[in-house]
SERO-4910 file (N, C-alpha, C, O; in steps of 0.05 Angstrom, whole numbers):
BEGIN
 pado doro    nc1    nc2    nc3   cac1   cac2   cac3    cc1    cc2    cc3    oc1    oc2    oc3
  Met    A     17    -24      0      0      0      0     18     25      0     36     27     16
  Thr    A     12     43    -18     29     67    -20     15     90     -5     -9     95     -8
  Asn    A     32    104     11     21    128     25     23    152      6     44    157     -5
  Val    A      1    165      2      0    189    -14     -1    213      4    -19    215     21
  Ile    A     17    231      1     18    255     17      4    277      2     11    284    -20
  Asn    A    -16    289     15    -31    311      3    -19    337     13    -20    343     37
  Tyr    A     -7    353     -5      6    378      3    -15    400      8    -34    403     -8
  Val    A    -11    415     29    -29    436     36    -17    463     32    -32    483     34
  Gly    A      8    465     27     23    490     26     12    510      6     15    534     10
  Asn    A      0    502    -16     -9    521    -36    -39    528    -32    -50    542    -49
  Arg    A    -51    520    -10    -79    526     -5    -82    542     21    -98    534     38
  Val    A    -67    563     24    -66    579     48    -93    592     54   -100    598     77
  Glu    A   -109    597     33   -135    610     37   -153    593     55   -170    604     69
  Asn    A   -150    566     54   -167    548     69   -157    543     97   -169    528    112
  Leu    A   -134    554    104   -122    550    130   -139    564    151   -145    587    149
  Gln    A   -146    549    171   -163    560    193   -147    561    218   -131    544    224
  Ala    A   -152    582    234   -140    584    260   -152    563    278   -176    557    277
  Arg    A   -136    551    295   -146    530    313   -158    543    337   -148    563    348
  Ser    A   -180    532    346   -193    544    370   -188    525    393   -185    501    390
  Gly    A   -188    537    417   -184    521    441   -174    538    463   -172    563    460
  Glu    A   -167    526    485   -158    542    508   -128    541    509   -115    521    501
  Gly    A   -117    562    520    -88    563    526    -71    570    502    -80    570    479
  Glu    A    -47    577    508    -28    586    488    -19    564    469    -11    569    446
  Ala    A    -20    539    478    -10    516    463    -25    512    436    -13    500    418
  Val    A    -49    522    433    -63    518    409    -63    542    390    -74    542    368
  Leu    A    -50    564    399    -48    587    381    -26    583    361     -5    572    368
  Pro    A    -30    592    336     -9    589    316     15    608    321     11    629    333
  Tyr    A     38    600    312     61    618    314     56    643    297     62    665    305
  Phe    A     45    638    273     38    660    255      7    661    253     -6    640    253
  Ser    A     -3    685    251    -32    687    247    -38    680    217    -19    681    201
  Ile    A    -62    675    211    -70    669    184    -64    693    166    -56    690    143
  Glu    A    -69    718    176    -63    742    161    -34    745    155    -26    753    133
  Gln    A    -17    738    175     12    739    170     21    719    149     37    726    132
  Val    A     10    695    150     16    675    130      8    685    102     23    682     83
  Arg    A    -16    697    100    -25    707     74     -6    730     64     -1    732     40
  Ser    A      3    747     83     21    769     74     48    759     66     62    771     50
  Phe    A     56    736     77     82    724     70     80    706     45    100    696     35
  Arg    A     56    702     35     52    683     13     71    687    -11     81    668    -22
  Pro    A     76    712    -20     94    715    -42    122    704    -36    136    693    -53
  Met    A    131    707    -11    157    696     -3    156    666     -2    175    652    -10
  Phe    A    133    655      7    131    626      9    130    613    -19    135    589    -22
  Gly    A    123    629    -39    122    619    -66    149    609    -76    151    594    -96
  Phe    A    171    617    -63    197    608    -70    203    580    -59    224    568    -65
  Leu    A    186    570    -42    190    544    -31    174    523    -47    153    529    -59
  Asn    A    184    498    -47    168    478    -61    146    468    -42    144    477    -19
  Glu    A    129    451    -52    105    442    -36    113    429    -10    101    434     11
  Lys    A    133    412    -12    143    397     12    152    417     34    146    414     57
  Asp    A    168    437     25    178    457     44    155    474     56    156    480     80
  Arg    A    136    481     39    113    497     50     98    481     70     89    491     91
  Asp    A     94    455     65     80    438     84     95    437    111     83    439    132
  Ile    A    121    433    110    137    433    134    133    459    149    129    459    173
  Leu    A    135    481    135    133    508    147    105    511    160    104    520    182
  Tyr    A     84    504    145     57    508    156     52    489    180     40    497    200
  Leu    A     61    464    178     56    445    199     70    453    225     59    450    247
  Ile    A     95    463    223    110    469    247    105    497    257    100    501    280
  Phe    A    106    517    239    105    545    248     77    557    247     73    578    259
  Val    A     58    544    235     31    555    236     13    537    253     -1    546    271
  Ser    A     13    511    247     -4    492    262      8    484    288     -5    471    304
  Arg    A     34    490    292     48    484    317     49    454    322     47    445    345
  Lys    A     52    439    301     55    410    305     83    405    315    102    420    309
  Lys    A     86    385    331    113    377    341    127    363    318    115    351    301
  Gln    A    153    364    320    169    351    299    163    322    296    163    311    273
  Lys    A    158    308    318    151    279    316    125    275    300    123    256    284
  Asp    A    106    293    304     81    291    289     85    296    259     74    283    242
  Val    A    102    316    254    108    323    226    123    300    212    118    294    189
  Gln    A    141    288    227    156    264    217    136    243    209    138    231    187
  Arg    A    117    238    226     97    217    221     80    224    197     75    208    180
  Ile    A     70    249    197     52    258    175     66    257    148     54    248    128
  Leu    A     91    265    147    105    267    121    122    242    115    134    239     94
  Gly    A    124    224    135    140    200    131    169    206    128    183    195    111
  Arg    A    180    223    146    207    232    144    222    224    170    210    220    191
  Ser    A    249    222    167    265    217    191    270    243    205    266    265    194
  Gln    A    278    242    231    283    265    247    306    282    235    304    306    234
  Ser    A    328    269    227    351    284    217    344    297    190    352    320    185
  Ser    A    328    284    173    320    295    148    302    319    152    305    340    139
  Leu    A    284    317    171    266    340    177    281    363    188    276    386    181
  Cys    A    300    359    206    316    381    217    332    394    196    334    419    196
  Tyr    A    344    379    178    359    390    155    340    408    139    348    431    132
  Asp    A    316    398    132    297    414    116    289    440    131    287    461    118
  Ile    A    284    438    157    276    462    172    298    483    171    292    507    166
  Asn    A    323    475    175    345    494    174    348    506    146    354    530    143
  Arg    A    345    489    125    347    499     97    325    518     91    329    539     78
  Ile    A    300    513    100    278    531     96    283    558    110    278    579     98
  Arg    A    292    557    134    298    582    149    319    598    134    316    622    131
  Asp    A    341    585    125    362    599    110    351    611     84    357    634     78
  Arg    A    335    596     70    324    606     45    306    630     50    308    650     36
  Leu    A    288    628     69    270    650     75    285    675     85    278    697     78
  Arg    A    305    670    102    322    692    111    335    707     88    335    732     87
  Phe    A    345    692     69    358    704     45    337    718     28    343    740     18
  Ile    A    314    707     24    293    719      8    283    745     21    279    765      7
  Phe    A    280    745     48    273    769     62    295    791     59    288    814     56
  Tyr    A    320    782     59    342    801     55    339    814     27    340    838     25
  Leu    A    335    798      6    332    808    -21    309    827    -23    310    848    -36
  His    A    287    820     -9    263    838     -9    270    865      4    261    885     -5
  Ser    A    287    864     25    293    889     39    312    907     23    313    931     28
  Val    A    327    896      4    345    913    -12    335    917    -41    350    926    -58
  Phe    A    310    910    -46    300    912    -73    301    940    -84    309    944   -107
  Asp    A    295    960    -68    296    988    -78    324    996    -85    328   1010   -105
  Ile    A    344    988    -70    372    993    -77    379    980   -103    392    993   -120
  Phe    A    370    956   -107    375    941   -132    363    956   -156    376    960   -176
  Val    A    338    964   -153    324    978   -175    338   1004   -182    342   1010   -205
  Asn    A    344   1020   -162    359   1045   -166    385   1040   -180    393   1055   -198
  Phe    A    399   1020   -171    425   1013   -184    421   1007   -213    436   1017   -230
  Ile    A    402    990   -220    398    982   -248    391   1006   -265    400   1007   -288
  His    A    375   1025   -254    368   1049   -270    392   1067   -274    393   1080   -295
  Thr    A    409   1069   -255    432   1088   -257    457   1076   -268    476   1091   -274
  Ala    A    459   1050   -270    484   1037   -278    488   1034   -308    508   1023   -316
  Lys    A    469   1043   -323    470   1039   -352    495   1052   -366    503   1043   -387
  Glu    A    506   1072   -353    530   1085   -365    556   1069   -359    576   1073   -372
  Tyr    A    555   1051   -339    579   1037   -331    579   1007   -339    600    995   -342
  Phe    A    555    996   -344    552    968   -349    538    964   -376    520    979   -383
  Thr    A    546    943   -390    533    937   -416    505    925   -410    499    916   -388
  Pro    A    487    926   -431    461    913   -427    463    883   -419    447    874   -403
  Glu    A    482    869   -431    486    841   -424    494    838   -395    484    819   -381
  Glu    A    511    855   -385    519    853   -357    496    859   -338    493    846   -318
  Leu    A    479    879   -346    456    885   -329    436    862   -330    422    857   -310
  Glu    A    433    848   -352    416    825   -354    426    803   -335    410    791   -320
  Val    A    452    798   -335    464    778   -317    458    786   -288    450    769   -272
  Leu    A    463    811   -281    459    820   -253    430    817   -245    423    808   -223
  Thr    A    412    824   -263    383    823   -257    374    794   -253    360    788   -234
  Met    A    383    776   -271    375    748   -268    387    736   -243    374    720   -229
  Met    A    412    743   -236    424    733   -212    410    743   -187    407    729   -167
  Phe    A    400    768   -188    385    778   -165    359    762   -161    352    756   -138
  Tyr    A    346    755   -182    321    741   -180    324    711   -177    305    698   -167
  Thr    A    346    699   -185    349    670   -183    371    660   -165    370    639   -154
  Ser    A    392    676   -162    417    668   -148    429    642   -159    442    628   -145
  Ser    A    424    637   -185    433    613   -198    447    619   -224    435    630   -242
  Phe    A    473    611   -226    487    614   -251    475    596   -272    474    603   -295
  Thr    A    467    572   -264    455    553   -283    430    564   -296    428    564   -320
  Leu    A    411    574   -280    387    584   -291    391    610   -306    380    614   -327
  Thr    A    409    628   -296    415    653   -310    427    647   -337    419    659   -357
  Ser    A    446    628   -339    458    622   -365    438    610   -384    438    615   -408
  Arg    A    420    593   -373    400    580   -390    380    601   -401    374    601   -425
  Val    A    371    619   -384    351    639   -393    364    659   -413    351    667   -432
  Leu    A    389    667   -408    402    686   -425    416    673   -449    426    687   -467
  Gly    A    416    647   -451    428    633   -474    458    636   -474    470    638   -495
  Met    A    470    637   -451    499    640   -448    511    614   -435    496    599   -423
  Ser    A    537    611   -438    549    589   -423    552    597   -394    552    621   -387
  Gln    A    554    577   -376    557    584   -348    583    598   -343    585    615   -325
  Val    A    604    590   -358    630    603   -355    628    633   -361    639    649   -347
  Lys    A    615    639   -383    612    667   -391    595    682   -371    600    705   -365
  Thr    A    574    669   -360    557    682   -340    572    688   -315    570    710   -304
  Arg    A    588    669   -306    605    673   -282    625    695   -286    630    712   -269
  Tyr    A    638    694   -309    658    715   -316    645    742   -316    656    761   -304
  Ser    A    622    745   -329    608    771   -330    601    780   -303    604    804   -296
  Tyr    A    591    762   -286    583    769   -259    607    779   -243    605    800   -229
  Asp    A    628    764   -244    652    772   -229    664    798   -239    675    814   -224
  Lys    A    663    802   -265    672    827   -277    655    851   -267    666    872   -261
  Cys    A    629    847   -264    611    867   -254    618    873   -224    618    897   -216
  Leu    A    623    853   -209    631    857   -181    657    874   -180    659    892   -163
  His    A    676    868   -197    701    884   -197    695    913   -205    706    931   -193
  Lys    A    678    917   -225    670    945   -233    657    960   -210    664    983   -205
  Met    A    639    947   -196    626    960   -173    646    968   -152    644    989   -140
  Glu    A    665    951   -148    686    956   -128    703    980   -137    709    998   -121
  Met    A    711    981   -162    727   1003   -173    712   1029   -173    723   1050   -168
  Leu    A    686   1028   -178    669   1052   -178    659   1059   -150    645   1079   -147
  Glu    A    666   1043   -131    657   1047   -103    627   1048   -100    616   1065    -86
  Leu    A    614   1030   -114    585   1027   -112    580   1006    -90    573    983    -96
  Trp    A    583   1014    -65    585    995    -43    558    981    -37    558    957    -30
  Gln    A    536    995    -39    510    982    -32    504    960    -52    499    937    -44
  Pro    A    505    965    -79    500    942    -97    522    921    -95    516    897    -99
  Tyr    A    546    930    -91    568    910    -88    562    891    -65    566    867    -68
  Glu    A    553    901    -43    547    884    -20    525    865    -27    526    841    -20
  Ile    A    504    874    -40    482    857    -48    492    834    -65    485    811    -60
  Phe    A    508    840    -85    516    820   -104    538    801    -93    541    778   -101
  Val    A    553    811    -73    572    793    -59    556    774    -42    563    750    -40
  Ile    A    535    783    -29    518    765    -13    504    745    -31    502    721    -23
  Ile    A    495    753    -54    483    734    -73    504    713    -81    498    689    -82
  Arg    A    528    722    -87    550    703    -94    555    683    -72    562    660    -78
  Ala    A    553    692    -47    558    674    -25    534    655    -19    536    637     -3
  Asn    A    511    660    -32    487    644    -27    475    634    -53    451    636    -58
  Leu    A    492    623    -70    483    613    -96    462    592    -92    463    575    -74
  Asn    A    443    592   -111    420    573   -112    402    575    -88    386    556    -83
  Met    A    403    596    -73    386    599    -49    358    606    -57    339    597    -44
  Val    A    354    622    -78    327    630    -86    314    608   -104    292    599    -97
  Arg    A    327    601   -125    316    581   -143    337    559   -146    359    563   -156
  Arg    A    330    535   -138    348    512   -141    341    498   -167    318    495   -175
  Val    A    362    489   -181    358    474   -206    368    446   -200    391    442   -192
  Tyr    A    350    427   -204    357    399   -200    357    384   -226    343    390   -245
  Arg    A    374    365   -227    376    348   -251    365    320   -244    375    307   -225
  Asp    A    346    311   -260    336    284   -257    354    264   -271    373    273   -286
  Ile    A    350    239   -268    367    219   -281    365    222   -311    385    218   -325
  Gly    A    341    228   -321    337    232   -350    346    258   -360    339    266   -383
  Cys    A    361    274   -344    372    300   -352    350    321   -355    356    343   -366
  Asn    A    326    316   -346    305    337   -346    310    354   -322    320    344   -301
  Thr    A    304    380   -323    307    397   -300    281    408   -291    262    410   -307
  Arg    A    280    414   -265    256    426   -255    265    447   -235    286    445   -222
  Leu    A    249    468   -232    256    490   -214    239    489   -189    216    480   -189
  Met    A    252    497   -168    237    498   -142    235    527   -134    224    533   -113
***
C-alpha cells in the first residue's frame, strides 16, 4: 500500500486558526501573517511549504510532522534549517529591492546591457545555471560577466549594490534551485 501525501502549502486560503484554550493551540503566525508572506513562500516547493505550515503555523511537534510526512528526524531538521536559511535570504533580497532597482536604472553608463541582464537574473534566481539558461549563455561566460561586474562595482565604489551581489554570490542557488533528474530533465523549485 502506497502512502499518498496531500500537500497543503499552496492552499493557504483554506487554512483555519485553531480554536481552544491556552497558548498551546495558538499558531506561531496568524492566518493574516501567512497570507502576507505568501509571495515569499512561493519560492518554496510544496514539501517545504508543508513543513513550514505544519511546524510554524499549526504548531505540530516535529515527531508529528515526521509521522505525517513520513520523514526521519535528521532529514526533517535539515529541511527546517534549509527553509529558514532560504526565507532569511529571500527576506534580505526583499529588503534591498529598492537599492537594486535604483542601481539598475543608474548603472547603464557603466555596465553593458548584457551585464545588467546577468545581474538582474542573478538577483532574481541566485543561480548561474538558470541565469545562463535563460540568457542563452554558457555558465563560464555568465560567471565571468558576474565577477567582472563585481570588480567594476568595487572600482566605482558602488558599495551598496556591491554588498548585495557579494551576498548573492555567497548564497548561490538559495532562491531558485535547479535539480537534474536521471533523465537530464530539469525542474525548478
